[in-house]
C-alpha positions in Angstrom: 70.0 -94.9 20.8 70.0 -91.7 22.9 73.3 -90.4 24.4 73.6 -91.2 28.1 74.5 -88.1 30.1 75.5 -87.4 33.6 74.7 -83.9 35.0 77.6 -82.8 37.3 76.2 -80.2 39.8 72.7 -78.8 40.1 73.4 -75.1 41.0 72.6 -71.9 39.2 73.4 -73.3 35.7 73.2 -77.0 36.5 69.6 -77.2 37.4 68.6 -75.8 34.0 71.1 -78.1 32.3 69.4 -81.0 34.1 66.0 -79.8 33.0 67.2 -79.5 29.4 68.7 -83.0 29.5 65.5 -84.5 30.8 63.5 -82.8 28.0 65.8 -83.6 25.1 64.7 -86.4 22.8 68.3 -87.4 21.9 69.5 -87.6 25.5 69.0 -89.9 28.4 69.9 -89.0 32.0 72.4 -91.5 33.3 73.1 -89.9 36.7 73.4 -86.7 38.7 76.4 -85.7 40.9 75.8 -83.3 43.7 78.1 -81.8 46.3 75.6 -81.1 49.1 74.5 -83.9 51.4 71.0 -82.4 51.4 70.6 -83.3 47.7 71.9 -86.8 47.9 69.1 -89.3 47.2 66.7 -86.8 45.8 65.0 -87.4 42.5 66.7 -85.5 39.6 63.3 -84.3 38.3 62.6 -82.7 41.7 66.0 -80.9 41.6 65.2 -79.7 38.1 61.7 -78.5 39.0 60.0 -81.0 36.8 58.2 -84.4 37.3 60.1 -87.2 39.0 62.2 -89.3 36.6 63.5 -92.1 38.8 67.2 -91.1 38.8 68.5 -90.3 42.2 71.3 -87.7 42.9 74.5 -89.0 44.4 77.9 -87.8 45.5 79.6 -91.1 44.5 81.7 -89.9 41.6 83.5 -93.3 41.2 80.3 -95.1 40.5 79.1 -92.5 38.1 82.4 -92.6 36.2 82.4 -96.4 36.0 79.0 -96.3 34.3 78.4 -96.5 30.5 77.5 -92.8 30.2 78.6 -91.1 27.0 79.0 -87.5 28.2 79.1 -85.4 31.4 77.6 -81.9 31.5 80.0 -80.2 34.0 78.6 -77.0 35.4 80.1 -76.7 38.8 81.2 -73.1 39.6 84.9 -72.7 39.0 85.5 -69.0 39.6 87.3 -69.6 42.9 88.5 -73.1 42.1 89.7 -73.3 38.5 92.4 -75.9 39.0 90.2 -78.1 41.2 87.6 -77.9 38.4 90.3 -78.8 35.9 91.2 -81.8 37.9 87.6 -82.9 37.9 87.3 -82.5 34.2 90.5 -84.3 33.4 89.4 -87.2 35.6 86.1 -87.4 33.8 87.8 -87.3 30.4 90.3 -90.0 31.4 87.3 -92.2 32.4 86.2 -92.1 28.7 83.4 -89.6 29.1 83.1 -86.7 26.7 82.6 -83.4 28.6 80.6 -80.3 27.9 81.1 -77.5 30.4 80.4 -73.9 31.2 82.8 -73.7 34.2 86.3 -72.6 33.2 85.1 -69.9 30.8 88.5 -69.1 29.3 88.5 -72.5 27.7 85.9 -71.6 25.1 89.2 -71.6 23.1 90.7 -74.7 24.7 94.3 -73.5 24.0 93.8 -70.0 25.4 95.0 -71.2 28.9 98.4 -72.8 28.3 98.8 -74.1 31.9 95.6 -76.1 31.4 95.8 -77.2 27.7 98.4 -79.9 28.1 96.5 -81.7 30.9 93.3 -81.6 29.0 94.9 -82.9 25.8 96.5 -85.8 27.7 93.2 -86.6 29.4 91.3 -86.6 26.1 94.0 -88.9 24.6 93.8 -91.4 27.5 90.0 -91.5 27.5 89.5 -91.2 23.7 87.1 -88.4 24.7 86.2 -84.8 23.6 85.9 -81.6 25.6 83.9 -78.4 24.9 83.5 -75.3 27.0 80.7 -73.0 25.9 77.6 -71.1 27.2 76.0 -67.8 26.2 78.8 -65.5 27.3 81.6 -66.6 27.0 80.0 -68.7 24.3 77.4 -68.3 21.6 76.7 -64.6 21.9 80.3 -63.7 21.5 81.7 -66.4 19.3 79.3 -68.3 17.0 76.8 -65.5 16.5 79.3 -62.6 15.6 81.3 -65.0 13.4 78.1 -65.9 11.5 77.2 -62.2 11.1 80.7 -61.3 9.9 80.0 -63.6 6.9 77.5 -60.9 5.7 80.2 -58.2 5.4 82.0 -56.7 2.5 84.6 -55.6 5.0 84.7 -55.1 8.8 86.6 -52.6 10.9 85.4 -53.5 14.4 83.3 -56.2 15.9 81.9 -55.3 19.3 79.8 -57.6 21.5 77.9 -56.0 24.3 76.1 -57.7 27.2 73.7 -55.3 28.9 71.9 -56.9 31.8 70.5 -56.1 35.2 71.9 -58.8 37.5 69.6 -58.1 40.4 67.9 -61.4 40.0 71.0 -63.4 39.2 70.9 -66.2 41.8 74.6 -66.6 42.5 75.7 -64.6 45.5 79.3 -65.8 45.4 79.7 -64.5 41.8 77.8 -61.2 42.4 79.3 -60.2 45.7 82.7 -61.8 45.8 83.9 -62.4 42.2 82.3 -59.3 40.7 82.4 -57.1 43.8 78.9 -55.7 44.0 78.1 -54.2 47.3 81.8 -53.7 48.1 83.5 -50.3 48.7 84.2 -48.5 45.5 88.0 -48.7 46.1 88.0 -52.5 46.6 89.4 -54.8 43.9 87.3 -57.9 43.4 88.6 -61.1 41.8 87.1 -60.1 38.4 89.0 -56.9 38.3 92.4 -58.2 39.4 94.9 -57.6 36.5 94.6 -60.4 34.0 91.3 -61.8 35.3 89.1 -60.3 32.5 91.6 -61.6 29.9 91.5 -65.0 31.5 87.8 -65.1 31.3 87.2 -63.5 27.9 90.6 -64.0 26.2 89.4 -67.3 24.9 86.5 -65.6 23.2 88.7 -63.1 21.5 91.0 -65.9 20.3 88.1 -67.9 18.9 86.9 -64.8 17.0 90.4 -64.0 15.7 90.9 -67.6 14.5 87.5 -67.6 12.9 88.2 -64.3 11.2 91.7 -65.2 10.1 93.5 -62.3 11.9 96.4 -62.2 14.3 95.6 -61.1 17.9 98.5 -58.8 18.9 97.5 -58.2 22.5 94.6 -58.0 24.9 93.8 -55.0 27.0 91.3 -54.5 29.9 89.4 -51.3 30.9 86.6 -50.9 33.4 84.6 -48.3 35.4 82.3 -48.5 38.3 79.3 -46.6 39.6 78.0 -46.5 43.2 74.5 -47.5 44.2 72.3 -44.5 45.0 69.8 -46.3 47.2 69.6 -49.6 49.0 69.2 -52.6 46.7 67.9 -55.8 48.2 69.1 -59.0 46.5 68.1 -62.1 48.4 69.6 -61.9 51.9 72.1 -59.2 50.8 71.6 -55.4 50.9 73.7 -53.4 48.5 74.1 -50.1 50.4 74.3 -46.6 48.8 77.9 -45.7 48.1 79.0 -49.3 47.4 79.4 -50.7 43.9 76.1 -51.0 42.1 77.1 -51.0 38.4 80.1 -52.1 36.5 81.2 -51.6 32.9 84.2 -53.3 31.4 85.8 -54.0 28.0 88.2 -56.8 27.0 89.9 -55.5 23.8 91.6 -57.6 21.2 94.1 -55.6 19.2 94.6 -56.2 15.4 96.9 -54.0 13.4 97.5 -51.7 16.4 93.8 -51.0 17.3 91.1 -52.6 19.3 89.2 -54.4 16.5 87.5 -57.2 18.5 85.9 -56.0 21.7 83.7 -57.7 24.4 81.9 -55.1 26.5 79.8 -55.8 29.6 77.4 -53.3 31.1 76.1 -54.8 34.4 73.7 -53.0 36.7 71.8 -53.9 39.8 69.4 -50.9 39.3 68.2 -49.8 35.8 68.5 -46.1 36.9 72.2 -46.3 37.5 74.7 -45.0 35.0 72.2 -43.7 32.5 75.0 -42.5 30.2 76.2 -46.1 29.7 74.7 -48.2 26.9 71.1 -49.1 27.6 69.2 -52.2 26.7 66.3 -54.4 27.8 68.5 -57.3 29.0 70.5 -59.1 26.4 73.3 -58.8 23.8 74.2 -56.5 21.0 76.6 -57.4 18.2 77.8 -54.3 16.4 79.9 -54.6 13.3 81.5 -51.5 12.0 82.3 -51.8 8.3 80.4 -52.2 5.1 77.6 -52.7 5.7 77.1 -51.5 9.2 75.4 -54.4 11.1 73.7 -54.4 14.5 72.1 -57.5 15.8 70.1 -57.6 19.1 69.7 -60.9 21.0 67.3 -60.6 24.0 66.3 -63.4 26.2 64.0 -64.1 29.2 62.9 -67.1 31.1 59.2 -68.2 31.3 58.6 -65.5 33.8 60.2 -62.7 31.8 63.4 -62.5 33.8 66.4 -61.5 31.6 69.2 -62.6 33.9 67.7 -66.0 34.4 67.0 -66.3 30.7 70.8 -65.9 30.2 71.5 -68.7 32.6 69.1 -70.9 30.7 70.9 -70.1 27.5 74.2 -71.1 29.0 72.7 -74.5 30.0 71.0 -75.1 26.7 74.0 -74.2 24.6 76.1 -76.9 26.1 73.3 -79.5 26.4 72.1 -79.1 22.8 75.8 -79.5 21.7 76.1 -82.9 23.4 75.3 -85.1 20.3 77.8 -83.2 18.2 80.5 -83.4 20.9 79.9 -87.2 21.2 80.3 -87.6 17.5 83.4 -85.4 17.2 86.9 -86.7 17.0 88.6 -87.1 20.4 90.3 -83.9 21.6 89.7 -80.3 22.5 86.9 -78.5 20.7 85.7 -74.9 20.3 82.7 -73.3 18.5 84.8 -73.5 15.3 84.7 -77.3 15.4 80.9 -77.7 15.9 78.3 -78.1 13.2 75.2 -75.9 13.3 73.4 -76.7 16.5 69.7 -76.4 16.1 66.5 -77.0 18.1 65.9 -80.3 16.3 63.3 -82.4 18.2 62.7 -79.6 20.8 59.3 -78.4 19.4 56.8 -78.4 22.2 54.0 -81.0 21.5 
């Protein structure tokens, strides 16, 4: 019997998660929750950009949670509403539905955010349900993949995970211009760069890595630098003007034995010509392990049209959707990448 899944939101990640659910041989779409009135009543296939499937979108959460669905794929944006998203997730878990999510990214290690952990644990206990947060980053690119590569080492000194992506086609204006601060004056401080924000978002990743590597994480530090746009950059209805922020590089550093030994680095540009002295790439991830032997693994992605940023969004969706069978079979409680079996593309060969 397939696992019955509700897709919760159909935005930037949600529509690709919905598409992946519809195409997965072990999953059956049990419902779609949407926030916008304009989407209520529309066929889920239409919202996912595929053939109609007969399941209509609704904003009636009570009816969805009263159904016999096994799992909810929760992808509603949580950057500006983390505790509202937490309340949603706890409600879903208490209703007896397992949850896979990409929303509160710090929860890739579910005990990395103490003010949320207790509520999630209690919700899982009441609903006899399981909870996983993942994606591509935070997620597979900076937890499961570097941990797998570390198993090839004789010894390691530093593990560095880089995301190098042009975000000019990233279809999430709130994230780009409000959370990240692109197009803002160079002296402004967006949400992402408030003290502690980077650690909230990627601290869970560092804790998963530290736990998987058997080391003690002594502290987390944040560093960043910006570069100004040198020409107008048009992104949808927004124009990033010269002199405003057009590129951002940051590191979230996990210290082990007094040195930054586990590092997540992001190099984000809106124009490939900006910051030529920063790390360069074609749009993807680099896992660099300093030690014996030296290891560098390159993970590039693109959607069916060759877009790297959209390819990353799809990977976020498919990482959580393809994990649904394993999460449904897991013991009730909070899960991380360390608790999952190998997630493969079983059944996904195109025929």
